[in-house]
N, C-alpha and C positions, 0 to 999 in steps of 0.2 A: 320607405325605410321601415315603417311599421310592419309591412308584409315580410320583409327580410328578418326582422326580429322574431316574428312568429315562426318563420322557416327555420331559423337557427335554434329556437327553443325546441322545436320538434326534432331537429337533428340530435341535440344533446339528449333528449328523452329517448330517442330510438337507440342511440349509442349505449346508454345505460341499461337498456332492456336486452342487450345482446349477451349471450352466454358463451358463444364460440367465435373464433376468428372468422369462420365462414359467414356467420350472421353479420358481423361487423363489416365485412367486405360488401355484402349486399346492401347494407344501409348506406355506406359511403358511395358505392357505385350508383345507387339510386339518386343520391344527391347531385350526381353528375358534375363533380368538381373539375374534371378536365375541361369542361366548357366555360368555366369562369374566367373573367378577365383578370389581369394582374391586380387591379384595384380590389376586386372581389376576393381574390386569393389573400391579399393583405388583410382584408376584413375578416376572413375566416381564421387566419393566424391569430389575430387579435382576440377573436371570440374564444378560440380553443385555449389560449393562454389565460384569459380572464375567467373562463369557466372551468379551469383545471380542477379546482377543489370540488366542483359539483359533478365531476365525471368520476365514475368508478376507477380508482387508482390502478386496479388490476387490468383494466382495459387500455389504459393509456399507452403502455409499451406496444400493444398491437396496433394502435392508431399510428404510432411512429413507423412500425414495420410496413403498414399499408402504404404510407406515403414514400418510404424509403425504396420500396419495390416498384414505384411508378416510373413510367418512361418520360413523362413530360417534366421539363425543368421547373415549372411553377409548382407542380405537385411535390416534386422532390424537395423544393425549398421549404416546404412546410415541415418535413421530417428534420431538416437541418436546424430550423429555428426552434422547434420543440425540444430537440436534443440539447441545444446550447442553453436554453432557458430553464430546462427542467431536469438536467442530468443529476442534480443533487437532491431532487425531490422524489422522482420515481424510484422504486426499489429495485427494479430489474429491467433488462431488455430482453426481447426475444432473440433468437439466434440469427440476427441480421448479418452477422459475419459470414454466414453461409449463402447469402444472396449474392449472386454474381453481378458485378457492375462493370460497365465499360471504363476505358481509360479516362474519357472525358468526365464521366460521372464520378470516378474516384477523385480526380483533382478538384472537381466541384465540391466534393464532400470534405476534402482535406482540411480546410480552415476550421470547419465544425469539429472534426476529429481532434485537431490540436487543441482547440478550446476545451473540449471535454476532458482530455487526458491531463490537462493542467489543473482542472477543477476537481476531478473525481479520482478516488482511489479504490473504488469498489469494483464489482463485476462489470459495471458499465464501462469503466476504463479498460478492463480486460477485453471486452467486446471490441473496443476501438483498436487496441493493439492487435487483435486477431485479424481485423480488417487490413491493417498494415502488413501483417505476415502473409495473408492470403493474396495480397497485391504487391508482393515484394519485387515482382518483375518491373515495376515502375519506379523502383528506388532511385535509380540514377537520374530520373527526371524531376525528382522532388526538389523544390526550391530550397536554398540554404536556410532561409529564415524558418521554414517549417521543420527542416531537419534539426536545427538548433532547438526548436521548441520541443520536439520529440525527445531529443537527448536530455534536455533539462527535466522533462517529466520522468525520465528513467532514473534520475537521482533519487526517486522514491525507493529504489532498491536499498540504497544506503540508509535512508530514513527508517525503513522497515527493520533492517538489521540492527541499527542502533537501538530501536525500541525493544526488540527482542532481547538484546544483550543487557540493556538497562533494567528491564522489568523481570528478566529471568523466566519469562513465560514460555510455555510450550506453544509453538506456532500452530494456529488453527489450520484446517484444511484450506479455508478461503484465503488466508494469508499466503500459504505455500503456493497455491495455484496462481495467485497474483504475482508473486516473485518469479515463479517458473515462466510465466508468459513474458514478463519484462526481460528476464535473462535471455530467453530465446530471441526476442526482438533486438537485444543489444548486440547480437552477432553482426547485424548489418551496419549499425551505427558505431563505427570504430572510434569511440571516445575514451581516452585514457582513464578518466575519472570513473566512468561507468564500468569499464572493464575491471578496475580495482574492486568495485562493488561486487561484480560477478565472481571474482576470485574469492571474496569473503563468503559468498553463499555456500561454498564447499564445506564450510564449518557447520552448516545446518545439519549435516549428516542425513540428508533426505535424498534418496536415489533418483526421484523424479526431477528435483531441482538440479541435482548433480548431472543428470543426463544433458540438460540444455546448457548448464554452465560449462561443462567440459567441451561440448561441441562449439560453443561460442569462443572459448579460449583457444581451441585448436584452430578454428577458422581464422582467428586473428594472430596466429603464430606466437602465442604466449606459452612459454614452457609450463608443463603440468606433470605431476608425478604419475609414473606408470601405473601405480596402484589404483588410481581413479579410473583409468582407461580399462584396466583388467576387470574391475568390478562390474562395469557397465556391460562388457562382453560376456561375463560369466553369469549375470543374473537374468533369469527368464523374463522378468518384468521389463527389462530395458534392451535386451540383446537385439531384437529385430529393429527397433527404432534407432538404436545407436548405429547399426550397420547402414540403415537407410539414410540417416542424416549425413554420415561421413561420406557416403557415395554422392549425395547431392552437392556437397561442398568440395568435392574432389580431394578428399583427405582419407580415402579408404585404406591407404597404406598404413594408417595409424591403428587399424583394427588388428588386435593380436592374432597371429597365425594359429595359436593353440586352439582358438575357438572358431576358426574359419573352416568348418567342415559342414557338409550338407546335412548330416544328422543333427548337428547343433542348431543350424539355421532353421531346419524343419521343425524342431522342437520349439524354437522361439516363435515360429509362425503359428504353430498350434496354440501356444500359450496366449499369443497376442489376440487370436480369434476368440479364445475363451474369456479373455478380459473384457470383451465388449459388454456394455450394460445389458444388452438383450440376451446374453448367454449367462455365464457364471457371474460376470461383472468384476472378476478379480483373478489373480493367479490361482490355479488349482493347488490344493494342499499337497498333492502328490502327483507326479507324472513320470511315466517310464516309457522308453522306446520298446516296441515289440518286434517289428519286422518291416521290411520293405517289399513292394511288389511293383511290377511294371505293367503299364497299359498304354497303348497308343504311343509308344516310344517315350513315355514319361515315367519317372520314378515317384512312387507314393510312399509316404512314411506313416505307419500305423502306431498310434500311441494309446496307452491306457492311463486314465487319470481318476483322481478322487477329489471331491469337494466336501467340506464340512458345513457348507451352507445348508440351511434348514430344508430347502426343497430337494437337495441331493443326498442328504446324510444317510438315507436308507438304501442307496443304490450301490454302495461299494465301488468297485472299479467300473469305469465306463469307457467306451471305445470312441476314438476320433481319428481322422486321417488328415494329413497335411500334404499338399501337392496340387497337381503334379509338377515336377521339376524336370526340365529338359536336361538330359545328361551332358550335352555339349557345352552348357554354360554353368555347370556346377563349379564351386558352390555359389548359391544365389538365394535371395529371399523371394524372388519372383516366382509365384505359382500360377497355375492356369485356372484357378478359381474353384478348386475342389476341397479346400481346407474347410472341414465341417465336422460337426457331431450332432446327433439328435439325442444324445445322452442315454443311449441304450446300454444295458449292462454288458460288460465285456465277457465274452465266452471264448475260452481258449480253443474250442473245437470249431468255432464258426468265424474265425478272424477274417478270412478272405471273403466269405459269404456276406458278412456285414459291411466290409469295405466296399465291395462291388454294389451293394444295395445303396450305400450312401452316394456313390458316383451316379447311379441310375436316378436317384431321387433328385440330385442337383440338375442332371440333364433334363429331366421332365419339367422341373421348375423353369429352366431357361426356355424350353420349347413353349411352355404355356405363356411366358412373358412375351416371347416373340410373336405369338399368335394374337395376343391382346393388343400389341402395338402395331400390328399390320393392318 
């Protein structure tokens, strides 16, 4: 036992000396946890919980990620226990919602997930809800007791709205994101009380929340004013996502015909690409359609856009393309992967030259990636 104590002390020390997730992985892999017996795994759980305060708090979420991503049930059980016991103590989680898990693993994790969403109202609960959304294909197989727990946790939408109305505060970005995710999840859990909360979120006058609220209400056949639907189709920020969600829930007939043109959807596609954090990170301040051209039986849309962000403010108009779109399935949001801009200055005399250069650049990137993976 004395040897094990020394071993665990060294483990804690090595964990605290890591600065990157890759270093943490090496430390935990070296400890060879997968070879431990169930008794030793229980001992390790106890050590990690008792030593929580002596471990760098910024590292702990990555410890959870490490065990959450493991294949063995015993290792995965460590992630479950740490989440249940520490969800109100750790400040954040890594993006574990993006880690794909099997059906068996999802249902093994479900009790922990339900425990966390009942305890927590922060981004950690949002992460759990995203896991539910990303595994919605298993919805029908979820036991009623867990569905009831999830529904009960969604009453937090009403609690948040009551707090906002009572205090007259302007909702923070974190609160709005939390509401947005819960409203999206409420689509699957057809509970009258929760859906009433979803209807109330329309009063927040936030188009991101409105997007998911409207889709949830449409999915559950609840009447909604046409003005909300038109706004989502009209706004560049939401147009593509609105179309995509309606198509996924077999309600595309609710999309206003006025905005169902290929030029409109191509513009939405271009804006959606520019909104990515790695690009502008927001809707451009100005965007205008320039022209179309055809290549390989596909139609491409050329746009020019401006951004007042510091990094772009001296560039004036910049060029981007959206596409390609197959003519026989228009109008559609489905492109062949050439929607892109490298933020070159728009030149009226070199429109097609620049557009073809973008296509060639993407083709070269794909070829390079294929060669690296071969």
